N, C-alpha and C positions, 0 to 999 in steps of 0.2 A: 504494500500500500504506500502511495506517495503521501507522506505526512504533511508536506507543505500544501499540496493541492487540497487535502482533506481539511486542513485548517482554514484555507482561503474560502472554501465553500461554506463552512459553518461558523466562521468568525463573528458574523453579524448576530447570530443566535446567541452565542456565548457572551457577546458584549451586552446584548439586551438582558440576558439572565443576570449578569453582574450588576447592571444598572438597577434592575428591579429588586435585587437582593439588598441593595444599599439605599433604596428609596424609603423615605420616612413613613409615608402613608400609601396604601395601595387601594385602588377601587376594586370592586368585585371582578370586573373584566381583567384588570391587571393581576389580581390574585390567581385567576384561572390561567392566565398566560404564564405566570411564574411556575405554576405546577406543571404545565405542558412542557415548558423549556427545561425544567429540572429533569423530567423523565427522559426527554430526548438527549440531553447532555449526559445523563448517567449512562445511556447506551453508548454514546460517543466515547466516554471515558473508558468503558469496558473494552471497546474495540482498540483504543489507543494502547491500553495496558497489555493487550495480547500481543501487540507488535513491539512497543518500546515502553516497558513498565516504569523505567526510571527517568523518563524524559522531563524536561522543564515544562512542556505543554501539559503533560499528565498532572504534574504538581499544581500548575495554575488552575486547571479545571477542577481538581479535587478541592482546592481552597474555595473556589466560586460555589461549588455544590454545597460545601459545608455552610457557607454564609446563607445560601438560599434555603437550606434545610432549617436553619434557625428561624427564618421568617415564617415558614408555614407550619412548622411544629410549634413555634412560639417560644420565646424566652418567657419563663413563667411570670416574671414581674420586672418592672423597671428598677434599676439600682436605687434611684432616689426614693421610690416607693418602699423598697426594702429598708433603707436607712430610716425613713420616717416611721415605719411600723416598729422597727427595733427600739428607737428612742421614745416613741410616744406610747407604745403598747407593751412590747415584750419586756424591755428593761425595767420600767417602773413597776410592772406587775411582779416581776421576779424580786425586786428590792422590797416591794410592799409585803410579800410573803415572809421576808426575813426581818421585818421591822422589830418585832419583840425579841427575837433571838439576838439581833444586833444590839439592842438596848441591854439585854442580859450580859452579853460579852463586855459591853462598856462598863456596867456596874461591877462585874468581877475584876476588870482591869483597875478600876478606881479603888476598890477595896484593897487589892494586893499592893498597888502603888502607894496608897495612903498609909498602909501598915509599914511598909519599908521606909517611907518618908518620916513617919513618926519615930520609928526605931533609930534611924541614923541621926535624926535631928535632935533627939533627946538623950542619946547614949554616947558619951565621950569615948567609951571603949570601942563601940562599933565604928565610930568615925575614925579613930586611930587605925583600925584594921584596914582601912582603905588606902592609907598612905601617910607619909610624914606631913607635918603642919605646913611645910613649904610647898609640898606637892598639892595639897588641898587648897592652899591660898592661891597658887598659880592657876589652878583649875577654875576657881570662883572668879578671880579678878581678870583672867586673860584667856585661858584656853577655851572655855565654854563660849565666850562671846566671839572670839576670833574664828571659831569654827564656821560661823555663818557668813563671814566676810573675807576669809583668807583666799578664796578663789573667786574668779569672775562670776557674776550672778547667773549668767546663762549656763555655764558649765556646771555650776553648783546645783542649779535647778534640775538639770539633766541627770546628775549623779543621784540626787535625792529621789527623783522619779524612778530611776532604775532600781535603787535600793528598796524603796517601798513596794514597787511592783514585784520584786523578788520575794519579799516577805509575804505579800498577798498570794503570790503564786504557790508558795509552799503551803499556805493554809488551805487553798483550794485543791491542790493536787493531792496532798496527803491527809486531807480532812477525813477521808474514809477510814483511816486507821483508828480514829477516835482518840489518839494520843497526841498527835502533832499540834492540833489546835490549842489544847490546854497548855502545852509546852511553849508555844509562841506567845500566847497571852501572858503567861507567867513571866517569861524571860523579858519581854518588853515592859511589862508593868514593874518588874524588879529594877530594870535600868532607869526608867523614868522616876520611880520612887526614890532610888538611891541618890540620883542627882538632885531631886527636890529636897531630900533630907540634908544633903551637904550644904545647899544654899540656905536652908532654914537654920542650920547650926551656925552659919556665918552671919545670920541676920539680914540676908539679901534675897529673901523669897520673892520680893517684887521684881528683881532683875530676872530671876529664873522664869517666872510666869510671863513676863513681858516678852521673852524670846520664844517660849514654848506655845503659848496660846494662839498667836496669829495663824500659824500653819497647823499646829497640833490638833485643833478642833476638828478639821476635816481629815487630816492625815490619819489620825488615830481612828476616826469613824470608819475610814476606808478599810483599815486593818480589821476592825470589828465586823464589818460586812463580809470580808473574805473568810473570817473565822466562822461566822454564822452559816455561810454557804457550805463550808467544809463539814460543819456539824450536821447540816441537813442531809447530806448524802450519807454520812455515817448512820444517822438515825433511820434513813430509808433502808439500809442494809439490816439494821437490827430489828426494826418493826415495819415491815412493808405493807401491813394492812391487808385489804382484800386482794391486792395485786401479788403476782409472783415477785420474789426478791429481785430477780433479774430485771423485770420491767420497772419496778419501783426505783431501783438504782439508776437505770437508764434514763428514766424521766427526770429524776433529780439531777443527774449528771448533765443533761441537756440544759436545764434551767441554770445550773451552776456555771456552765460555759457562758451563758448570757450575762450572768453577774460578772464573771471574770473579764469579759470584753467591756462591760460598762465601767469597770473600775479603772480602765486605762485613762479615759478623760478625767475621771475624778482625781486620780493620783497626779495627773498632769497639772491640774489646777492647783492642787495643794503644793506641788513642787514649785510652781511659779510663785505662789505666796511665800514659801520658805526662801526662795532664791532672791526675790526682789522686794518683798514687803518686810519680812522679819528683820533683815539687816539694814533696811532703808532709813532715811532721815525723818520719816513721819513720827508724830508723837505717839506714845504708847497706846493711848485710847483709840487713835485712828487705826493702828495696826490690828488691835484686837477686834475693833468693829468690822474691819474687812474680813478677818477670819470668821467672825460670827455671822456675817452676811453670807459667806460662802456656805457655811453649815446650814443656815436657815434656808437658803435656796435649795440645798439638797433635800431637806426634809419636806419642804413644800412640794417639790417634784415628786417625792415618794408618796406622801400622804394625800395629795390631790390627784395627780395623774395616775399614780399607782393604784389607789383605791378605785378610781373609775374603771381602770382596765381590769382589776381583780373582780369587781362586781359584774363586769361584762363576761366573765368566764375565762379570762386569760391568766396563765400561771408562769409565763416566761419560757414555756417550752416551745419547740419548733412547731410549725404547722403540720397538719396531718400528712401532707404530701412530702414534706422534708423528713419528718420523724420516722416514717415507714409504718409498717404494720405492727400492731400490738396484740398480744394474746388476750382474749376475752376471759375475765375472771368473774366468778359468781360472788 
């Protein structure tokens, strides 16, 4: 077969198929034409591959057919529609389900952190066990404060975002064990509590909270959310209810991924606050107000949009077409 002659004869049809495949809207007549051209071009491609399977013309026709196939089989949804559904329905519904468990994780964190702060702040022996007087003085007067400004704000915000994302990822990924989440909560509460106790012993608690609260309100809440998501999948394994254990864990796991993706922008915002607001020149009340506004915005998002989506029957899981089949349980 003469490949050049074959291409010359059918090139107009292939060009028309390519144009229809890339056309934004199709009329009924154009849709029918697209289907006819797809069928004929498929036959042409089969013939070409029988003669020269690795030719550039075969590759070009294959790409055109793939684009045309997408038009008449249909992309299931527009990307922007998917993003809107995620942020307006799936994510707030998933976060709303975790609201009480998030609060519970926060309360446990505060109790543990408060106990350590009281112990370190009121026990000279415990304070001395942390280091010499010179070391503690340097930490209170310089090291703690310099931590927020020793690097450029942009790079510091990126480092904070990465670190917090890593902590949250551990809570999400290993929450099913039932051990990792309490360990993360305890270790972080211990660290914050010890730092608070050191500053309390030095009579500079105001300095500590002026640097912790602006970003910590949202940052720690994000950690609590990740811990709550990890505990939910653990509990689905322990007590699946009327579902099989596999289907219960699968459903919670899909919702958990929704939460994990949603934490990316949340941690990004808290990282920006820590990188630019916490060490910035604004007065303390303004810094804390910014942090409180970010936290308030989160809870309004969850309690208003999340409640609305939850009442409508959404739970943060994938749609039926994406989630696949589930086993019927009595």
